[in-house]
C-alpha positions, 0 to 999 in steps of 0.5 A, spaced: 414 399 312 409 400 318 401 400 318 401 408 317 406 408 311 402 402 308 396 406 308 399 413 306 402 409 300 395 406 298 391 412 299 396 415 294 396 410 289 388 410 289 388 418 288 393 417 282 389 411 279 383 416 280 386 421 277 388 417 271 381 414 270 378 421 269 383 423 264 382 416 260 374 417 261 375 423 257 378 419 251 373 420 245 375 413 242 372 409 249 366 405 247 360 405 251 361 399 254 369 401 256 366 407 259 361 404 263 366 399 266 371 405 267 366 408 271 364 402 275 371 401 277 372 408 279 366 408 284 369 402 287 376 405 287 372 411 290 369 407 296 376 404 297 379 411 298 374 413 303 375 407 307 383 408 307 381 415 309 377 413 314 382 408 317 387 414 317 383 419 320 382 414 326 389 412 327 391 420 328 392 421 335 387 427 338 391 433 339 393 434 346 388 439 350 391 443 356 387 441 362 381 445 364 382 449 370 378 447 376 374 453 378 374 454 385 370 459 389 375 464 392 375 465 400 371 472 401 374 476 407 370 482 410 376 486 413 373 492 417 377 497 421 
């Protein structure tokens, strides 16, 4: 597995974990302490996800832009009859 594939895999895993954590956070049987710990873990996971997304954005090559045409002044000729 190369670097971009590993990064994509990490991003998907973090997103999946956060999705499951949000569902677990809605459980009324969760104690106050467990809820606080889960929110702390979610904050850390969100920061890790932001970091992974930033690294993925940096690895993306910029789209190729067509070269800007160089403007040159046309030669003017005066024609007389």
